[in-house]
FITI-229663 format. One record per residue: chain; residue number from 1; x, y, z of N, C-alpha, C, O, CB in turn. Coordinates in steps of 0.05 Angstrom, whole numbers. Glycine has a CB too. Example, Ala and Ser with C-alpha at 12.3 -4.5 7.8 and 13.67 -1.06 7.14 Angstrom:
// FITI-229663
- chain_n_n_px_n_py_n_pz_ca_px_ca_py_ca_pz_c_px_c_py_c_pz_o_px_o_py_o_pz_cb_px_cb_py_cb_pz
- A_1_264_-114_156_246_-90_156_264_-66_156_285_-66_169_226_-89_181 $
- A_2_257_-45_142_273_-21_143_258_1_157_268_23_161_282_-12_114 $
END
This chain:
// FITI-229663
- chain_n_n_px_n_py_n_pz_ca_px_ca_py_ca_pz_c_px_c_py_c_pz_o_px_o_py_o_pz_cb_px_cb_py_cb_pz
- A_1_359_-1513_-1288_364_-1495_-1275_393_-1488_-1262_407_-1507_-1255_347_-1499_-1260 $
- A_2_402_-1464_-1259_430_-1456_-1256_418_-1443_-1229_400_-1427_-1222_446_-1435_-1284 $
- A_3_440_-1461_-1215_448_-1458_-1176_473_-1429_-1183_490_-1430_-1201_471_-1502_-1155 $
- A_4_469_-1409_-1166_486_-1387_-1160_506_-1397_-1128_501_-1391_-1104_462_-1356_-1157 $
- A_5_521_-1409_-1134_538_-1424_-1096_557_-1398_-1099_574_-1398_-1117_566_-1470_-1093 $
- A_6_554_-1378_-1084_568_-1364_-1068_584_-1370_-1050_571_-1384_-1035_557_-1353_-1059 $
- A_7_612_-1369_-1038_632_-1361_-1014_639_-1332_-999_658_-1318_-1004_656_-1368_-1024 $
- A_8_622_-1327_-982_626_-1304_-970_662_-1306_-963_675_-1327_-960_603_-1301_-941 $
- A_9_669_-1282_-962_684_-1270_-952_704_-1246_-952_691_-1225_-954_688_-1284_-949 $
- A_10_722_-1242_-952_742_-1213_-957_764_-1222_-970_774_-1242_-962_753_-1197_-928 $
- A_11_776_-1207_-996_794_-1213_-1014_823_-1194_-1003_832_-1174_-991_780_-1205_-1046 $
- A_12_828_-1218_-1018_859_-1206_-1015_879_-1226_-990_868_-1236_-971_855_-1168_-1001 $
- A_13_899_-1229_-993_923_-1244_-985_917_-1244_-954_916_-1265_-941_953_-1228_-996 $
- A_14_914_-1218_-943_910_-1210_-921_891_-1230_-904_896_-1244_-884_900_-1186_-925 $
- A_15_868_-1227_-920_844_-1247_-903_841_-1281_-907_822_-1293_-897_814_-1236_-913 $
- A_16_861_-1293_-923_859_-1316_-943_856_-1340_-925_845_-1362_-930_887_-1319_-963 $
- A_17_872_-1328_-894_879_-1358_-878_851_-1353_-853_849_-1371_-836_923_-1361_-859 $
- A_18_832_-1330_-851_818_-1317_-833_795_-1340_-834_788_-1358_-850_810_-1285_-840 $
- A_19_786_-1332_-811_760_-1357_-801_730_-1341_-809_707_-1346_-804_761_-1366_-755 $
- A_20_740_-1321_-823_715_-1309_-837_714_-1313_-861_693_-1307_-872_711_-1283_-834 $
- A_21_738_-1324_-877_740_-1332_-902_738_-1366_-913_748_-1376_-934_764_-1319_-909 $
- A_22_723_-1380_-889_716_-1406_-900_707_-1404_-916_719_-1416_-934_703_-1422_-890 $
- A_23_680_-1389_-927_660_-1387_-956_679_-1393_-976_679_-1413_-990_644_-1354_-964 $
- A_24_698_-1371_-978_721_-1369_-996_743_-1395_-1000_755_-1399_-1021_736_-1346_-985 $
- A_25_744_-1408_-978_761_-1435_-977_739_-1456_-990_745_-1475_-1004_773_-1444_-943 $
- A_26_723_-1452_-984_694_-1477_-989_697_-1481_-1025_705_-1501_-1037_650_-1457_-978 $
- A_27_688_-1450_-1039_687_-1444_-1059_712_-1451_-1081_709_-1456_-1105_681_-1423_-1054 $
- A_28_737_-1449_-1067_764_-1457_-1076_758_-1481_-1085_758_-1489_-1109_786_-1457_-1057 $
- A_29_751_-1494_-1066_756_-1524_-1059_738_-1531_-1087_750_-1537_-1108_741_-1539_-1023 $
- A_30_701_-1530_-1083_689_-1530_-1102_702_-1522_-1142_698_-1537_-1161_669_-1514_-1089 $
- A_31_717_-1496_-1141_725_-1497_-1169_736_-1512_-1171_735_-1522_-1193_734_-1481_-1180 $
- A_32_754_-1523_-1152_778_-1558_-1165_756_-1575_-1173_759_-1584_-1196_802_-1582_-1135 $
- A_33_729_-1585_-1157_717_-1601_-1169_702_-1593_-1198_690_-1609_-1213_703_-1610_-1151 $
- A_34_706_-1567_-1199_687_-1567_-1228_710_-1565_-1244_706_-1555_-1266_663_-1541_-1234 $
- A_35_734_-1572_-1238_759_-1579_-1263_784_-1557_-1258_803_-1558_-1274_744_-1572_-1300 $
- A_36_785_-1546_-1245_801_-1520_-1239_829_-1547_-1222_831_-1570_-1212_777_-1489_-1212 $
- A_37_847_-1521_-1227_878_-1535_-1209_880_-1519_-1183_867_-1500_-1175_913_-1529_-1228 $
- A_38_899_-1530_-1172_907_-1514_-1143_930_-1484_-1161_928_-1462_-1150_934_-1545_-1111 $
- A_39_949_-1485_-1185_953_-1465_-1187_935_-1450_-1208_945_-1429_-1215_978_-1464_-1190 $
- A_40_908_-1457_-1222_892_-1449_-1228_868_-1455_-1232_860_-1468_-1252_898_-1445_-1237 $
- A_41_848_-1442_-1208_821_-1458_-1208_802_-1449_-1210_780_-1454_-1200_814_-1469_-1192 $
- A_42_813_-1425_-1232_797_-1426_-1252_771_-1396_-1255_754_-1389_-1271_783_-1457_-1247 $
- A_43_783_-1384_-1227_762_-1360_-1227_770_-1340_-1245_794_-1334_-1243_758_-1346_-1199 $
- A_44_754_-1325_-1265_754_-1296_-1274_738_-1278_-1269_714_-1280_-1263_754_-1294_-1295 $
- A_45_752_-1256_-1270_728_-1233_-1258_709_-1228_-1288_712_-1223_-1312_746_-1194_-1243 $
- A_46_685_-1232_-1263_654_-1213_-1283_654_-1197_-1296_663_-1175_-1289_635_-1200_-1273 $
- A_47_647_-1201_-1313_643_-1170_-1334_627_-1149_-1319_626_-1126_-1327_624_-1176_-1366 $
- A_48_615_-1156_-1297_604_-1125_-1274_632_-1112_-1260_633_-1090_-1249_578_-1139_-1239 $
- A_49_656_-1132_-1263_673_-1127_-1244_665_-1130_-1215_684_-1120_-1203_682_-1104_-1250 $
- A_50_648_-1136_-1200_640_-1143_-1180_648_-1171_-1166_648_-1175_-1142_617_-1139_-1184 $
- A_51_654_-1188_-1184_652_-1220_-1170_675_-1222_-1187_681_-1211_-1208_622_-1244_-1173 $
- A_52_687_-1245_-1171_699_-1274_-1194_676_-1294_-1193_659_-1294_-1175_733_-1295_-1180 $
- A_53_678_-1311_-1214_662_-1332_-1220_681_-1352_-1237_702_-1349_-1248_638_-1322_-1235 $
- A_54_661_-1377_-1234_678_-1403_-1246_647_-1408_-1252_631_-1401_-1235_702_-1428_-1223 $
- A_55_641_-1418_-1270_623_-1428_-1286_626_-1458_-1294_648_-1467_-1302_622_-1411_-1307 $
- A_56_599_-1478_-1293_604_-1504_-1303_587_-1516_-1298_564_-1510_-1303_623_-1516_-1298 $
- A_57_598_-1546_-1284_580_-1565_-1289_597_-1579_-1256_621_-1584_-1253_581_-1584_-1328 $
- A_58_577_-1581_-1239_584_-1593_-1205_554_-1613_-1197_532_-1602_-1195_587_-1556_-1175 $
- A_59_559_-1644_-1192_556_-1660_-1183_528_-1666_-1205_506_-1674_-1198_559_-1657_-1154 $
- A_60_537_-1658_-1238_510_-1661_-1249_497_-1636_-1268_490_-1632_-1291_493_-1667_-1226 $
- A_61_497_-1620_-1238_481_-1595_-1238_500_-1564_-1255_524_-1560_-1258_475_-1590_-1200 $
- A_62_483_-1551_-1260_497_-1526_-1277_498_-1508_-1261_478_-1499_-1250_485_-1515_-1303 $
- A_63_533_-1493_-1255_525_-1483_-1232_545_-1458_-1243_559_-1461_-1263_529_-1501_-1201 $
- A_64_543_-1431_-1226_562_-1407_-1232_569_-1406_-1195_553_-1398_-1179_543_-1372_-1251 $
- A_65_595_-1415_-1189_606_-1408_-1173_606_-1380_-1165_598_-1364_-1182_624_-1417_-1177 $
- A_66_614_-1370_-1142_618_-1332_-1140_627_-1330_-1121_627_-1345_-1101_593_-1309_-1139 $
- A_67_643_-1301_-1127_663_-1294_-1090_660_-1265_-1106_664_-1258_-1130_712_-1312_-1077 $
- A_68_649_-1244_-1072_645_-1219_-1080_677_-1206_-1088_700_-1216_-1085_629_-1204_-1055 $
- A_69_671_-1188_-1096_700_-1175_-1097_707_-1153_-1083_728_-1140_-1085_708_-1169_-1121 $
- A_70_686_-1149_-1069_684_-1125_-1050_689_-1144_-1012_692_-1168_-1005_643_-1104_-1057 $
- A_71_687_-1120_-998_689_-1137_-973_665_-1151_-958_642_-1142_-962_700_-1122_-954 $
- A_72_669_-1172_-941_640_-1184_-927_618_-1172_-925_597_-1184_-925_642_-1191_-904 $
- A_73_620_-1141_-921_605_-1124_-906_583_-1117_-933_560_-1111_-928_625_-1097_-891 $
- A_74_594_-1117_-963_586_-1108_-981_576_-1137_-1003_570_-1137_-1027_607_-1086_-989 $
- A_75_578_-1151_-992_579_-1179_-1008_566_-1178_-1023_570_-1186_-1046_573_-1203_-997 $
- A_76_534_-1161_-1010_505_-1170_-1024_498_-1157_-1058_479_-1162_-1073_477_-1158_-1001 $
- A_77_516_-1143_-1061_515_-1126_-1094_526_-1149_-1100_509_-1165_-1106_535_-1093_-1104 $
- A_78_547_-1156_-1101_552_-1178_-1125_539_-1199_-1128_536_-1211_-1149_574_-1189_-1126 $
- A_79_529_-1203_-1103_505_-1226_-1102_485_-1220_-1127_488_-1226_-1150_486_-1225_-1071 $
- A_80_468_-1210_-1119_447_-1195_-1130_455_-1189_-1159_440_-1197_-1176_442_-1169_-1113 $
- A_81_482_-1172_-1167_491_-1176_-1191_490_-1195_-1204_475_-1193_-1224_510_-1172_-1193 $
- A_82_503_-1226_-1198_509_-1245_-1210_476_-1255_-1207_467_-1256_-1230_535_-1261_-1198 $
- A_83_459_-1262_-1191_442_-1269_-1190_415_-1263_-1213_400_-1280_-1223_442_-1263_-1168 $
- A_84_416_-1231_-1219_397_-1220_-1245_420_-1226_-1264_408_-1230_-1285_383_-1181_-1245 $
- A_85_440_-1228_-1269_462_-1232_-1298_447_-1260_-1307_431_-1264_-1326_506_-1239_-1290 $
- A_86_453_-1275_-1292_446_-1308_-1289_417_-1313_-1291_412_-1336_-1285_456_-1322_-1258 $
- A_87_404_-1304_-1294_374_-1304_-1280_368_-1323_-1256_350_-1339_-1256_351_-1311_-1301 $
- A_88_383_-1318_-1240_376_-1343_-1218_368_-1327_-1191_378_-1308_-1178_406_-1366_-1211 $
- A_89_338_-1349_-1187_326_-1335_-1160_334_-1344_-1138_344_-1367_-1134_299_-1337_-1157 $
- A_90_328_-1322_-1117_340_-1335_-1091_341_-1359_-1088_364_-1367_-1082_329_-1328_-1071 $
- A_91_319_-1381_-1090_318_-1405_-1077_333_-1426_-1101_324_-1448_-1106_286_-1412_-1067 $
- A_92_358_-1413_-1113_375_-1425_-1124_400_-1410_-1122_415_-1403_-1141_366_-1431_-1147 $
- A_93_403_-1405_-1091_426_-1383_-1089_436_-1398_-1064_418_-1405_-1049_416_-1347_-1084 $
- A_94_466_-1406_-1053_471_-1420_-1037_486_-1405_-1027_502_-1394_-1043_479_-1442_-1041 $
- A_95_487_-1395_-996_519_-1372_-986_530_-1403_-968_521_-1422_-955_511_-1328_-955 $
- A_96_549_-1393_-976_573_-1406_-958_585_-1390_-927_606_-1378_-932_600_-1408_-981 $
- A_97_579_-1389_-906_593_-1375_-882_596_-1383_-865_583_-1401_-854_586_-1357_-872 $
- A_98_619_-1370_-857_629_-1367_-820_605_-1363_-813_587_-1349_-823_652_-1338_-806 $
- A_99_603_-1391_-781_579_-1386_-760_588_-1379_-734_599_-1398_-725_560_-1410_-756 $
- A_100_588_-1362_-720_598_-1365_-688_584_-1392_-667_594_-1409_-652_588_-1332_-670 $
- A_101_559_-1385_-677_543_-1403_-653_547_-1435_-668_535_-1455_-663_502_-1392_-648 $
- A_102_563_-1432_-683_567_-1474_-684_599_-1474_-683_616_-1461_-694_554_-1496_-722 $
- A_103_599_-1496_-664_631_-1505_-665_649_-1509_-676_645_-1526_-694_636_-1518_-660 $
- A_104_672_-1499_-675_683_-1508_-710_685_-1534_-713_688_-1546_-691_716_-1498_-721 $
- A_105_683_-1548_-731_680_-1577_-741_654_-1585_-742_648_-1609_-739_695_-1598_-724 $
- A_106_635_-1567_-745_606_-1575_-754_593_-1551_-772_600_-1528_-776_586_-1581_-726 $
- A_107_569_-1568_-782_558_-1549_-804_530_-1557_-804_521_-1579_-798_572_-1552_-833 $
- A_108_516_-1532_-812_488_-1526_-816_487_-1526_-837_506_-1518_-850_476_-1506_-806 $
- A_109_461_-1537_-851_448_-1523_-875_423_-1522_-873_411_-1539_-861_453_-1534_-899 $
- A_110_410_-1499_-886_386_-1485_-871_375_-1470_-904_388_-1465_-924_400_-1457_-838 $
- A_111_351_-1467_-899_343_-1447_-916_329_-1422_-897_315_-1425_-877_323_-1462_-939 $
- A_112_336_-1397_-911_321_-1377_-898_325_-1371_-868_341_-1389_-860_294_-1383_-903 $
- A_113_320_-1358_-852_331_-1350_-826_336_-1323_-827_328_-1307_-843_355_-1364_-817 $
- A_114_353_-1319_-806_348_-1290_-797_384_-1286_-808_397_-1301_-822_336_-1282_-755 $
- A_115_393_-1260_-795_425_-1259_-809_447_-1271_-782_467_-1284_-785_436_-1217_-820 $
- A_116_435_-1262_-754_456_-1275_-738_470_-1253_-728_486_-1255_-709_475_-1294_-752 $
- A_117_464_-1226_-743_495_-1205_-737_514_-1209_-761_535_-1195_-763_516_-1217_-705 $
- A_118_507_-1231_-782_524_-1238_-792_520_-1223_-831_509_-1231_-851_524_-1271_-783 $
- A_119_538_-1196_-823_540_-1168_-842_537_-1186_-871_518_-1181_-886_577_-1145_-839 $
- A_120_554_-1203_-877_549_-1223_-909_526_-1227_-911_516_-1222_-933_561_-1252_-914 $
- A_121_510_-1237_-890_483_-1247_-899_459_-1225_-896_439_-1227_-910_477_-1272_-882 $
- A_122_463_-1204_-875_457_-1179_-876_455_-1166_-905_433_-1159_-914_476_-1168_-860 $
- A_123_482_-1162_-921_484_-1152_-942_464_-1161_-970_450_-1151_-987_509_-1155_-944 $
- A_124_474_-1185_-961_457_-1210_-984_427_-1206_-984_415_-1202_-1005_460_-1247_-973 $
- A_125_416_-1207_-956_379_-1203_-954_367_-1170_-972_349_-1166_-989_369_-1198_-909 $
- A_126_387_-1149_-959_380_-1122_-972_391_-1124_-1007_384_-1105_-1021_398_-1094_-953 $
- A_127_402_-1138_-1015_401_-1133_-1039_393_-1157_-1057_397_-1160_-1081_424_-1123_-1044 $
- A_128_384_-1168_-1043_365_-1195_-1059_335_-1184_-1050_315_-1190_-1062_373_-1235_-1043 $
- A_129_335_-1167_-1027_300_-1174_-1020_290_-1183_-1015_266_-1179_-1019_285_-1175_-1026 $
- A_130_302_-1208_-996_298_-1237_-989_314_-1250_-973_338_-1250_-979_299_-1251_-1008 $
- A_131_308_-1261_-954_334_-1282_-932_328_-1300_-949_350_-1307_-959_329_-1293_-893 $
- A_132_307_-1315_-959_297_-1345_-971_312_-1356_-990_303_-1366_-1011_272_-1345_-983 $
- A_133_337_-1353_-983_369_-1369_-1000_382_-1392_-979_387_-1389_-955_400_-1339_-1006 $
- A_134_386_-1411_-994_408_-1445_-970_424_-1428_-965_432_-1409_-979_428_-1481_-986 $
- A_135_433_-1434_-939_459_-1429_-929_474_-1454_-921_465_-1476_-917_456_-1413_-906 $
- A_136_500_-1445_-920_517_-1479_-910_536_-1455_-889_553_-1438_-895_544_-1507_-945 $
- A_137_525_-1464_-864_532_-1450_-843_561_-1470_-826_561_-1492_-815_502_-1445_-825 $
- A_138_577_-1454_-830_603_-1478_-821_619_-1457_-807_627_-1434_-811_624_-1495_-851 $
- A_139_619_-1476_-786_617_-1473_-758_640_-1456_-743_654_-1471_-729_616_-1499_-747 $
- A_140_649_-1427_-743_675_-1431_-727_685_-1427_-695_709_-1426_-688_689_-1417_-738 $
- A_141_661_-1424_-679_656_-1421_-646_656_-1400_-645_657_-1383_-663_674_-1431_-625 $
- A_142_654_-1396_-616_661_-1369_-610_685_-1354_-603_701_-1373_-599_649_-1363_-595 $
- A_143_699_-1332_-599_716_-1326_-590_730_-1333_-564_712_-1326_-549_712_-1310_-592 $
- A_144_749_-1342_-550_755_-1349_-528_756_-1324_-514_758_-1302_-525_777_-1365_-528 $
- A_145_755_-1331_-481_750_-1304_-459_737_-1281_-471_715_-1284_-482_778_-1291_-447 $
- A_146_748_-1258_-470_738_-1229_-473_749_-1221_-503_752_-1198_-510_752_-1207_-447 $
- A_147_753_-1243_-517_765_-1233_-542_740_-1215_-560_716_-1217_-555_777_-1260_-559 $
- A_148_748_-1204_-573_719_-1179_-594_716_-1205_-618_733_-1220_-629_737_-1133_-616 $
- A_149_689_-1201_-622_689_-1217_-646_697_-1211_-671_697_-1229_-687_670_-1225_-650 $
- A_150_702_-1191_-678_716_-1175_-700_750_-1188_-704_760_-1199_-724_716_-1138_-690 $
- A_151_763_-1182_-671_782_-1192_-676_784_-1227_-679_799_-1240_-693_795_-1180_-658 $
- A_152_772_-1232_-668_768_-1267_-681_765_-1278_-702_781_-1295_-711_751_-1280_-675 $
- A_153_737_-1267_-717_736_-1268_-746_754_-1272_-772_753_-1284_-793_728_-1251_-749 $
- A_154_776_-1249_-754_803_-1239_-778_822_-1249_-769_844_-1245_-780_813_-1206_-782 $
- A_155_823_-1267_-744_853_-1286_-748_848_-1311_-757_827_-1323_-757_872_-1291_-721 $
- A_156_875_-1318_-766_878_-1346_-786_869_-1363_-763_877_-1357_-740_914_-1356_-802 $
- A_157_851_-1388_-769_857_-1408_-756_875_-1418_-737_897_-1412_-745_857_-1416_-766 $
- A_158_876_-1435_-711_894_-1448_-700_912_-1463_-710_906_-1467_-734_885_-1457_-687 $
- A_159_925_-1471_-707_956_-1498_-708_937_-1514_-713_930_-1521_-736_981_-1510_-677 $
- A_160_922_-1525_-678_910_-1545_-685_887_-1547_-706_885_-1566_-722_905_-1554_-665 $
- A_161_866_-1525_-704_849_-1523_-723_855_-1532_-756_840_-1542_-773_843_-1496_-720 $
- A_162_881_-1525_-755_888_-1515_-795_895_-1553_-794_897_-1560_-818_933_-1481_-808 $
- A_163_897_-1569_-784_897_-1591_-790_880_-1612_-796_882_-1633_-809_906_-1596_-779 $
- A_164_855_-1599_-779_833_-1614_-797_813_-1591_-817_791_-1593_-828_810_-1632_-773 $
- A_165_830_-1571_-816_807_-1560_-837_814_-1563_-866_809_-1543_-880_801_-1528_-834 $
- A_166_823_-1580_-877_818_-1581_-896_801_-1606_-909_790_-1609_-931_837_-1576_-904 $
- A_167_804_-1620_-889_772_-1650_-879_745_-1631_-881_723_-1633_-891_774_-1669_-831 $
- A_168_760_-1607_-863_723_-1589_-861_718_-1575_-882_695_-1568_-889_716_-1564_-836 $
- A_169_742_-1568_-895_724_-1558_-924_712_-1574_-939_687_-1573_-943_738_-1546_-943 $
- A_170_730_-1593_-950_713_-1619_-955_689_-1627_-955_675_-1635_-973_717_-1633_-943 $
- A_171_684_-1623_-929_660_-1638_-921_637_-1609_-925_613_-1614_-929_665_-1654_-884 $
- A_172_644_-1589_-925_627_-1563_-935_621_-1568_-957_597_-1566_-959_639_-1537_-936 $
- A_173_637_-1577_-984_631_-1574_-1003_622_-1597_-1014_617_-1594_-1038_645_-1564_-1013 $
- A_174_617_-1622_-1003_600_-1643_-1004_571_-1641_-990_556_-1660_-991_613_-1665_-992 $
- A_175_562_-1617_-977_548_-1607_-964_539_-1593_-990_515_-1596_-987_558_-1594_-939 $
- A_176_541_-1585_-1004_538_-1564_-1027_518_-1576_-1044_494_-1572_-1049_566_-1558_-1044 $
- A_177_544_-1598_-1053_531_-1619_-1083_509_-1628_-1068_487_-1621_-1075_552_-1651_-1097 $
- A_178_513_-1647_-1044_484_-1657_-1032_459_-1638_-1032_436_-1645_-1033_488_-1665_-1002 $
- A_179_466_-1613_-1030_439_-1595_-1027_428_-1599_-1050_405_-1606_-1054_441_-1563_-1022 $
- A_180_451_-1591_-1071_441_-1593_-1103_417_-1614_-1109_393_-1614_-1112_468_-1604_-1121 $
- A_181_438_-1631_-1111_424_-1667_-1114_399_-1678_-1101_379_-1687_-1112_445_-1690_-1102 $
- A_182_403_-1675_-1080_394_-1688_-1049_366_-1681_-1047_346_-1694_-1051_411_-1676_-1020 $
- A_183_371_-1658_-1041_350_-1640_-1034_360_-1627_-1000_382_-1633_-990_317_-1659_-1034 $
- A_184_340_-1608_-987_341_-1603_-962_343_-1617_-938_359_-1614_-919_327_-1593_-960 $
- A_185_323_-1633_-941_321_-1650_-910_343_-1670_-917_362_-1670_-902_287_-1668_-899 $
- A_186_344_-1691_-940_368_-1704_-940_391_-1700_-937_407_-1718_-933_372_-1712_-953 $
- A_187_396_-1677_-937_423_-1659_-930_434_-1655_-900_452_-1658_-884_418_-1629_-940 $
- A_188_408_-1645_-904_407_-1638_-877_407_-1659_-848_416_-1657_-825_385_-1623_-878 $
- A_189_388_-1685_-867_399_-1708_-845_433_-1721_-852_445_-1739_-839_372_-1737_-847 $
- A_190_440_-1711_-870_473_-1720_-874_483_-1704_-855_489_-1714_-833_489_-1716_-904 $
- A_191_487_-1680_-860_507_-1658_-843_499_-1645_-819_516_-1638_-802_513_-1635_-858 $
- A_192_471_-1642_-815_466_-1631_-788_471_-1652_-773_459_-1673_-776_440_-1619_-781 $
- A_193_489_-1648_-756_495_-1649_-730_507_-1633_-703_510_-1644_-682_507_-1664_-732 $
END
């Protein structure tokens, strides 16, 4: 059985280091684990033109790693295109995304649930016809003071957060591997804290 692991984010260098792109960052870390290099992580444009993909093995499992070539709000179309192309059911789809209601440095792994105002998840739910896919929820915390949520998620991480970000990204990548090999309950007991 093949897994579809999708890092949610926005394409382009202007968004690369923002909180909203943590899904892309984790997907890049997974691409390296699948044999890519820092100079060439292995991303290739899918023939649909809607996504970039890396195909291969991760933790002994057959994996299609994907990221949409459209913005977060429209990412569901790319995800459903990949799921149909590779014949992958929603119960083998893992979405990696930022989560406002979880503090920076914390992860939560779950199956299904609501969108919690996350437009990438909302788009995925609409395109897949279900919300019953796995989520690696990577905490970014709430905006400080009265800062607008939209402005907060599109800002780069603070200098303090950037020091811990590489470790945090690798931990989220570990959670993806664990979910595929050890299952939901064991992964939750290890990573949900």
